[in-house]
Each structure stands twice: as structure tokens, then as C-alpha cells.
VEXSERO-150785 format. One record per residue: residue number from 1; x, y, z of N, C-alpha, C in turn. Coordinates in pm, 1 decimal, padded with zeros to 6 digits. Each point is the difference from the previous one (the first is absolute). Layout:
N
<node num="NUM" n_px="X" n_py="Y" n_pz="Z" ca_px="X" ca_py="Y" ca_pz="Z" c_px="X" c_py="Y" c_pz="Z"/>
...
***
This chain:
90
<node num="1" n_px="07885.3" n_py="11923.3" n_pz="02895.1" ca_px="-00033.8" ca_py="-00139.2" ca_pz="00025.6" c_px="00011.5" c_py="-00078.3" c_pz="-00130.2"/>
<node num="2" n_px="00066.6" n_py="-00114.2" n_pz="00005.9" ca_px="00018.5" ca_py="-00085.1" ca_pz="-00117.6" c_px="-00126.6" c_py="-00082.2" c_pz="-00025.7"/>
<node num="3" n_px="-00045.5" n_py="-00002.1" n_pz="-00122.8" ca_px="-00116.9" ca_py="-00078.4" ca_pz="-00038.1" c_px="00044.5" c_py="-00140.9" c_pz="-00036.4"/>
<node num="4" n_px="-00065.8" n_py="-00097.5" n_pz="00058.7" ca_px="00032.4" ca_py="-00138.8" ca_pz="-00030.6" c_px="-00058.8" c_py="-00039.4" c_pz="-00134.5"/>
<node num="5" n_px="00073.8" n_py="-00082.2" n_pz="-00072.2" ca_px="-00047.5" ca_py="-00051.9" ca_pz="-00127.1" c_px="-00120.9" c_py="-00089.6" c_pz="00025.3"/>
<node num="6" n_px="-00098.9" n_py="00007.5" n_pz="-00086.8" ca_px="-00119.0" ca_py="-00083.3" ca_pz="00013.1" c_px="00037.7" c_py="-00146.2" c_pz="-00004.4"/>
<node num="7" n_px="-00058.5" n_py="-00076.4" n_pz="00085.7" ca_px="00024.6" ca_py="-00143.3" ca_pz="00002.4" c_px="-00089.5" c_py="-00071.9" c_pz="-00098.2"/>
<node num="8" n_px="-00086.6" n_py="-00083.7" n_pz="00051.6" ca_px="-00092.3" ca_py="-00076.8" ca_pz="-00083.8" c_px="-00129.2" c_py="-00018.5" c_pz="00077.4"/>
<node num="9" n_px="-00107.4" n_py="-00018.5" n_pz="-00072.9" ca_px="-00127.1" ca_py="-00028.9" ca_pz="00066.2" c_px="00003.6" c_py="-00143.2" c_pz="00052.0"/>
<node num="10" n_px="-00087.4" n_py="-00030.0" n_pz="00090.8" ca_px="-00008.5" ca_py="-00136.2" ca_pz="00051.7" c_px="-00031.0" c_py="-00097.5" c_pz="-00113.1"/>
<node num="11" n_px="-00083.9" n_py="00040.9" n_pz="-00092.8" ca_px="-00033.0" ca_py="-00084.5" ca_pz="-00114.9" c_px="00125.3" c_py="-00029.2" c_pz="-00083.2"/>
<node num="12" n_px="00084.1" n_py="00101.4" n_pz="-00022.8" ca_px="00123.7" ca_py="-00019.1" ca_pz="-00074.8" c_px="00096.2" c_py="-00091.6" c_pz="00074.5"/>
<node num="13" n_px="00006.1" n_py="00016.3" n_pz="00131.7" ca_px="00086.7" ca_py="-00084.6" ca_pz="00082.5" c_px="-00044.6" c_py="-00145.7" c_pz="-00009.2"/>
<node num="14" n_px="-00130.0" n_py="-00023.6" n_pz="00017.5" ca_px="-00049.2" ca_py="-00137.6" ca_pz="-00006.0" c_px="00018.8" c_py="-00060.9" c_pz="-00138.8"/>
<node num="15" n_px="-00011.1" n_py="00081.7" n_pz="-00103.9" ca_px="00024.3" ca_py="-00049.8" ca_pz="-00136.2" c_px="00146.3" c_py="-00040.8" c_pz="-00016.6"/>
<node num="16" n_px="00090.7" n_py="00077.5" n_pz="00058.0" ca_px="00142.8" ca_py="-00034.3" ca_pz="-00007.0" c_px="00027.9" c_py="-00130.0" c_pz="00075.4"/>
<node num="17" n_px="-00061.0" n_py="-00015.8" n_pz="00116.6" ca_px="00017.9" ca_py="-00123.2" ca_pz="00078.1" c_px="-00058.6" c_py="-00118.0" c_pz="-00075.7"/>
<node num="18" n_px="-00115.1" n_py="00019.3" n_pz="-00061.9" ca_px="-00062.3" ca_py="-00106.5" ca_pz="-00078.2" c_px="00089.9" c_py="-00040.6" c_pz="-00116.9"/>
<node num="19" n_px="00063.7" n_py="00097.4" n_pz="-00065.2" ca_px="00090.6" ca_py="-00033.6" ca_pz="-00110.5" c_px="00121.0" c_py="-00077.4" c_pz="00051.7"/>
<node num="20" n_px="00045.8" n_py="00033.4" n_pz="00119.4" ca_px="00111.7" ca_py="-00073.7" ca_pz="00060.4" c_px="-00040.2" c_py="-00144.8" c_pz="00029.7"/>
<node num="21" n_px="-00121.6" n_py="-00018.0" n_pz="00051.7" ca_px="-00047.6" ca_py="-00136.4" ca_pz="00029.6" c_px="-00012.2" c_py="-00081.2" c_pz="-00127.9"/>
<node num="22" n_px="-00046.8" n_py="00060.9" n_pz="-00107.4" ca_px="-00007.5" ca_py="-00071.2" ca_pz="-00127.8" c_px="00139.1" c_py="-00043.2" c_pz="-00043.8"/>
<node num="23" n_px="00096.6" n_py="00089.2" n_pz="00013.5" ca_px="00138.9" ca_py="-00032.1" ca_pz="-00034.9" c_px="00052.7" c_py="-00113.5" c_pz="00087.3"/>
<node num="24" n_px="-00020.3" n_py="00011.2" n_pz="00131.3" ca_px="00049.8" ca_py="-00102.7" ca_pz="00092.2" c_px="-00063.5" c_py="-00135.9" c_pz="-00029.0"/>
<node num="25" n_px="-00126.1" n_py="-00001.1" n_pz="-00033.8" ca_px="-00070.2" ca_py="-00125.0" ca_pz="-00028.9" c_px="00062.2" c_py="-00070.4" c_pz="-00120.5"/>
<node num="26" n_px="00050.1" n_py="00076.5" n_pz="-00095.4" ca_px="00059.4" ca_py="-00058.1" ca_pz="-00120.0" c_px="00142.2" c_py="-00051.6" c_pz="00021.6"/>
<node num="27" n_px="00062.1" n_py="00036.5" n_pz="00112.3" ca_px="00136.4" ca_py="-00046.4" ca_pz="00025.5" c_px="-00000.2" c_py="-00149.4" c_pz="00029.7"/>
<node num="28" n_px="00087.7" n_py="-00072.3" n_pz="-00063.3" ca_px="00006.0" ca_py="-00145.0" ca_pz="00015.2" c_px="00024.0" c_py="-00040.9" c_pz="00145.4"/>
<node num="29" n_px="00086.9" n_py="00072.6" n_pz="00070.8" ca_px="00033.0" ca_py="-00037.5" ca_pz="00138.3" c_px="-00119.5" c_py="00010.8" c_pz="00094.4"/>
<node num="30" n_px="-00099.8" n_py="00079.9" n_pz="-00037.4" ca_px="-00116.8" ca_py="00015.7" ca_pz="00086.2" c_px="-00104.5" c_py="-00109.2" c_pz="-00022.3"/>
<node num="31" n_px="00022.6" n_py="-00085.6" n_pz="-00097.6" ca_px="-00094.8" ca_py="-00107.7" ca_pz="-00027.0" c_px="00040.6" c_py="-00129.8" c_pz="00069.4"/>
<node num="32" n_px="00111.0" n_py="00003.7" n_pz="00072.5" ca_px="00054.9" ca_py="-00120.8" ca_pz="00060.9" c_px="-00084.7" c_py="-00048.5" c_pz="00116.2"/>
<node num="33" n_px="-00026.1" n_py="00088.4" n_pz="00096.7" ca_px="-00075.7" ca_py="-00042.3" ca_pz="00117.6" c_px="-00058.5" c_py="00121.4" c_pz="00069.4"/>
<node num="34" n_px="-00092.9" n_py="-00027.7" n_pz="00085.7" ca_px="-00055.8" ca_py="00104.5" ca_pz="00085.4" c_px="00105.6" c_py="00034.5" c_pz="00103.4"/>
<node num="35" n_px="00024.8" n_py="00127.4" n_pz="00021.8" ca_px="00101.8" ca_py="00040.7" ca_pz="00095.7" c_px="-00062.6" c_py="00030.8" c_pz="00135.2"/>
<node num="36" n_px="00078.7" n_py="-00021.5" n_pz="00104.6" ca_px="-00047.3" ca_py="00031.9" ca_pz="00134.2" c_px="00000.9" c_py="00151.8" c_pz="00019.3"/>
<node num="37" n_px="-00065.8" n_py="00045.1" n_pz="00104.6" ca_px="00001.7" ca_py="00142.6" ca_pz="00031.6" c_px="00142.2" c_py="00047.6" c_pz="00026.4"/>
<node num="38" n_px="00080.4" n_py="-00080.8" n_pz="00066.4" ca_px="00137.7" ca_py="00038.0" ca_pz="00029.3" c_px="00085.5" c_py="00003.4" c_pz="-00126.4"/>
<node num="39" n_px="-00029.2" n_py="-00085.7" n_pz="-00096.4" ca_px="00072.3" ca_py="00006.4" ca_pz="-00127.5" c_px="-00033.2" c_py="00130.6" c_pz="-00073.2"/>
<node num="40" n_px="-00125.9" n_py="00039.3" n_pz="00005.1" ca_px="-00037.4" ca_py="00128.9" ca_pz="-00059.0" c_px="00073.1" c_py="00113.5" c_pz="00071.0"/>
<node num="41" n_px="00008.1" n_py="-00007.4" n_pz="00132.6" ca_px="00071.3" ca_py="00103.5" ca_pz="00074.8" c_px="00147.4" c_py="00004.3" c_pz="-00039.2"/>
<node num="42" n_px="00061.8" n_py="-00116.9" n_pz="-00017.6" ca_px="00140.6" ca_py="-00005.0" ca_pz="-00041.1" c_px="00018.5" c_py="00065.6" c_pz="-00137.0"/>
<node num="43" n_px="-00095.2" n_py="-00021.5" n_pz="-00090.5" ca_px="00007.3" ca_py="00061.9" ca_pz="-00132.9" c_px="-00011.7" c_py="00152.1" c_pz="00013.9"/>
<node num="44" n_px="-00093.3" n_py="00045.4" n_pz="00083.1" ca_px="-00017.0" ca_py="00143.8" ca_pz="00021.4" c_px="00128.0" c_py="00059.6" c_pz="00059.5"/>
<node num="45" n_px="00060.8" n_py="-00069.7" n_pz="00095.4" ca_px="00124.8" ca_py="00049.8" ca_pz="00059.3" c_px="00111.3" c_py="00010.2" c_pz="-00104.8"/>
<node num="46" n_px="00005.6" n_py="-00096.7" n_pz="-00089.2" ca_px="00100.9" ca_py="00003.0" ca_pz="-00107.4" c_px="-00022.2" c_py="00120.5" c_pz="-00089.7"/>
<node num="47" n_px="-00125.4" n_py="00024.0" n_pz="-00037.0" ca_px="-00030.1" ca_py="00116.2" ca_pz="-00083.3" c_px="00035.4" c_py="00128.5" c_pz="00074.4"/>
<node num="48" n_px="-00024.8" n_py="00003.0" n_pz="00131.1" ca_px="00035.7" ca_py="00117.3" ca_pz="00080.1" c_px="00151.3" c_py="00023.1" c_pz="-00000.8"/>
<node num="49" n_px="00078.3" n_py="-00106.2" n_pz="00008.7" ca_px="00146.3" ca_py="00014.6" ca_pz="-00007.3" c_px="00040.8" c_py="00056.2" c_pz="-00136.4"/>
<node num="50" n_px="-00063.3" n_py="-00052.5" n_pz="-00106.0" ca_px="00028.5" ca_py="00050.9" ca_pz="-00134.2" c_px="-00037.9" c_py="00148.2" c_pz="-00010.8"/>
<node num="51" n_px="-00113.7" n_py="00038.1" n_pz="00060.6" ca_px="-00044.3" ca_py="00138.1" ca_pz="-00000.6" c_px="00100.5" c_py="00087.9" c_pz="00073.4"/>
<node num="52" n_px="00049.8" n_py="-00046.0" n_pz="00114.3" ca_px="00099.4" ca_py="00077.7" ca_pz="00075.2" c_px="00127.3" c_py="00019.4" c_pz="-00081.7"/>
<node num="53" n_px="00042.2" n_py="-00103.5" n_pz="-00071.0" ca_px="00117.9" ca_py="00012.1" ca_pz="-00085.7" c_px="-00025.4" c_py="00101.8" c_pz="-00110.9"/>
<node num="54" n_px="-00118.6" n_py="-00005.5" n_pz="-00059.9" ca_px="-00033.7" ca_py="00094.7" ca_pz="-00106.5" c_px="-00006.7" c_py="00141.8" c_pz="00055.9"/>
<node num="55" n_px="-00053.5" n_py="00014.8" n_pz="00119.8" ca_px="-00007.1" ca_py="00131.0" ca_pz="00064.8" c_px="00140.1" c_py="00057.3" c_pz="00019.3"/>
<node num="56" n_px="00090.6" n_py="-00083.4" n_pz="00045.1" ca_px="00137.4" ca_py="00043.6" ca_pz="00020.9" c_px="00066.4" c_py="00038.9" c_pz="-00132.4"/>
<node num="57" n_px="-00026.3" n_py="-00079.8" n_pz="-00103.2" ca_px="00065.3" ca_py="00020.5" ca_pz="-00129.6" c_px="-00059.8" c_py="00114.2" c_pz="-00082.7"/>
<node num="58" n_px="-00120.5" n_py="00045.6" n_pz="00034.6" ca_px="-00066.4" ca_py="00102.5" ca_pz="-00081.3" c_px="-00022.8" c_py="00129.0" c_pz="00078.0"/>
<node num="59" n_px="00082.3" n_py="00025.3" n_pz="00097.6" ca_px="-00008.3" ca_py="00124.6" ca_pz="00078.2" c_px="-00139.1" c_py="00022.7" c_pz="00059.8"/>
<node num="60" n_px="-00058.4" n_py="-00104.4" n_pz="00055.0" ca_px="-00125.8" ca_py="00014.8" ca_pz="00072.3" c_px="-00126.0" c_py="-00007.9" c_pz="-00082.1"/>
<node num="61" n_px="00006.9" n_py="-00035.3" n_pz="-00126.6" ca_px="-00119.8" ca_py="-00006.8" ca_pz="-00083.2" c_px="-00013.2" c_py="-00136.5" c_pz="-00068.0"/>
<node num="62" n_px="-00022.1" n_py="-00107.9" n_pz="00077.3" ca_px="-00014.9" ca_py="-00130.5" ca_pz="-00065.5" c_px="-00130.7" c_py="-00006.6" c_pz="-00078.2"/>
<node num="63" n_px="-00001.7" n_py="-00080.6" n_pz="-00104.3" ca_px="-00122.7" ca_py="-00014.2" ca_pz="-00078.2" c_px="-00115.5" c_py="-00053.9" c_pz="00084.8"/>
<node num="64" n_px="-00119.6" n_py="00047.7" n_pz="-00027.3" ca_px="-00118.7" ca_py="-00048.0" ca_pz="00071.4" c_px="-00036.5" c_py="-00142.8" c_pz="-00039.4"/>
<node num="65" n_px="00072.5" n_py="-00056.2" n_pz="-00097.0" ca_px="-00022.9" ca_py="-00139.4" ca_pz="-00038.4" c_px="00009.6" c_py="-00091.9" c_pz="00121.9"/>
<node num="66" n_px="00088.6" n_py="00032.7" n_pz="00091.3" ca_px="00018.8" ca_py="-00084.3" ca_pz="00118.0" c_px="-00125.0" c_py="-00002.4" c_pz="00086.8"/>
<node num="67" n_px="-00065.4" n_py="00114.7" n_pz="00016.5" ca_px="-00121.9" ca_py="00005.0" ca_pz="00080.5" c_px="-00111.2" c_py="-00082.5" c_pz="-00065.8"/>
<node num="68" n_px="-00006.5" n_py="00007.1" n_pz="-00133.8" ca_px="-00099.7" ca_py="-00080.1" ca_pz="-00072.2" c_px="00026.6" c_py="-00148.2" c_pz="00019.9"/>
<node num="69" n_px="00128.2" n_py="-00039.2" n_pz="-00004.9" ca_px="00035.9" ca_py="-00141.0" ca_pz="00020.2" c_px="-00036.4" c_py="-00046.2" c_pz="00140.7"/>
<node num="70" n_px="00031.7" n_py="00082.0" n_pz="00100.3" ca_px="-00032.4" ca_py="-00034.5" ca_pz="00139.0" c_px="-00150.6" c_py="-00017.0" c_pz="00015.7"/>
<node num="71" n_px="-00076.0" n_py="00095.4" n_pz="-00054.0" ca_px="-00145.8" ca_py="-00008.4" ca_pz="00008.7" c_px="-00051.4" c_py="-00124.8" c_pz="-00070.4"/>
<node num="72" n_px="00057.5" n_py="-00032.9" n_pz="-00114.1" ca_px="-00041.3" ca_py="-00119.6" ca_pz="-00073.4" c_px="00023.7" c_py="-00127.1" c_pz="00079.2"/>
<node num="73" n_px="00113.7" n_py="-00008.8" n_pz="00066.7" ca_px="00029.7" ca_py="-00118.9" ca_pz="00081.5" c_px="-00095.7" c_py="-00006.7" c_pz="00118.3"/>
<node num="74" n_px="-00027.7" n_py="00114.4" n_pz="00062.1" ca_px="-00093.7" ca_py="00001.8" ca_pz="00112.4" c_px="-00139.5" c_py="-00043.1" c_pz="-00044.7"/>
<node num="75" n_px="-00042.3" n_py="00045.0" n_pz="-00117.9" ca_px="-00130.6" ca_py="-00040.1" ca_pz="-00053.0" c_px="-00001.7" c_py="-00150.2" c_pz="-00026.7"/>
<node num="76" n_px="00107.3" n_py="-00051.5" n_pz="-00058.3" ca_px="00006.6" ca_py="-00143.9" ca_pz="-00027.0" c_px="-00011.9" c_py="-00080.0" c_pz="00129.9"/>
<node num="77" n_px="00066.9" n_py="00046.0" n_pz="00104.5" ca_px="-00008.5" ca_py="-00067.7" ca_pz="00129.1" c_px="-00145.2" c_py="-00003.9" c_pz="00048.8"/>
<node num="78" n_px="-00069.3" n_py="00113.5" n_pz="-00011.1" ca_px="-00139.4" ca_py="00003.3" ca_pz="00043.9" c_px="-00090.0" c_py="-00082.5" c_pz="-00090.4"/>
<node num="79" n_px="00031.5" n_py="-00007.4" n_pz="-00128.4" ca_px="-00076.8" ca_py="-00085.7" ca_pz="-00090.1" c_px="00012.4" c_py="-00145.6" c_pz="00043.9"/>
<node num="80" n_px="00118.3" n_py="-00038.4" n_pz="00044.0" ca_px="00023.8" ca_py="-00138.8" ca_pz="00038.3" c_px="-00044.2" c_py="-00032.0" c_pz="00142.4"/>
<node num="81" n_px="00003.0" n_py="00098.5" n_pz="00089.8" ca_px="-00022.1" ca_py="-00029.3" ca_pz="00142.0" c_px="-00117.8" c_py="00073.5" c_pz="00061.9"/>
<node num="82" n_px="-00064.9" n_py="00085.9" n_pz="-00075.4" ca_px="-00113.4" ca_py="00074.1" ca_pz="00054.1" c_px="00029.6" c_py="00148.1" c_pz="00010.1"/>
<node num="83" n_px="-00105.8" n_py="00079.0" n_pz="00000.8" ca_px="00013.9" ca_py="00145.9" ca_pz="00002.6" c_px="-00092.0" c_py="00057.9" c_pz="00104.7"/>
<node num="84" n_px="00041.3" n_py="-00001.3" n_pz="00126.4" ca_px="-00086.0" ca_py="00055.2" ca_pz="00105.7" c_px="-00016.4" c_py="00151.3" c_pz="-00016.4"/>
<node num="85" n_px="-00120.1" n_py="00046.1" n_pz="00023.0" ca_px="-00027.2" ca_py="00142.9" ca_pz="-00012.8" c_px="00042.3" c_py="00071.4" c_pz="00128.0"/>
<node num="86" n_px="00042.3" n_py="00123.3" n_pz="-00013.4" ca_px="00034.9" ca_py="00087.3" ca_pz="00112.8" c_px="-00128.9" c_py="00039.0" c_pz="00071.1"/>
<node num="87" n_px="-00001.4" n_py="-00010.9" n_pz="00131.6" ca_px="-00114.3" ca_py="00045.3" ca_pz="00079.1" c_px="00012.7" c_py="00150.3" c_pz="00018.0"/>
<node num="88" n_px="-00103.1" n_py="00072.8" n_pz="-00033.1" ca_px="00003.5" ca_py="00146.2" ca_pz="00004.7" c_px="-00059.3" c_py="00052.0" c_pz="00129.5"/>
<node num="89" n_px="00061.5" n_py="-00033.6" n_pz="00109.8" ca_px="-00046.3" ca_py="00043.3" ca_pz="00132.3" c_px="00072.5" c_py="00126.5" c_pz="00041.9"/>
<node num="90" n_px="-00005.5" n_py="00100.7" n_pz="-00082.6" ca_px="00072.6" ca_py="00124.8" ca_pz="00029.3" c_px="-00091.0" c_py="00097.1" c_pz="00069.5"/>
***
């Protein structure tokens, strides 16, 4: 059985997302206006296309930078439009 490489703790993941949000906040284009939820979705879709291209070009191992970027955009959307909690009715 192949052992999977260790990923990251939730704390490490959230720290990476937080660093991405700090970076995004400093980008000049993000200071222009509040974006709609659909604009955030369009940005996420663009990053997903870039990720697919990287996946194709790197024999199936695209950098995890793309996942951090997607998470950062999703967080920004919730910062601007609200962050409803998941109901745990399991």
C-alpha cells in the first residue's frame, strides 16, 4: 500500500489562505470596487482554467498555489457578502 504524503493541518491551511487574502488586498485592482458574487465566481472559474492548463502542462501535478488562490477569492466573497455557517444536521 502506498503511503500518502502528509498534507497540512487545518491551522496551516487557514494561515496560507490568510496570507493569500493579505496579498489580494494589496493588489491595486482589488481596491477599485466591491465585486458581486458572480464576479467572484468568474474569477474562481478563471483560476480553475489556469489550474487545468497547469495540470496538463505538469503531468498531473499542478502547484497548490491555485487552490490557495481559489480559497482566497472565496473568502473575499464571503467577507463582502456574508459567511453563512453550515448547519450540522447530520
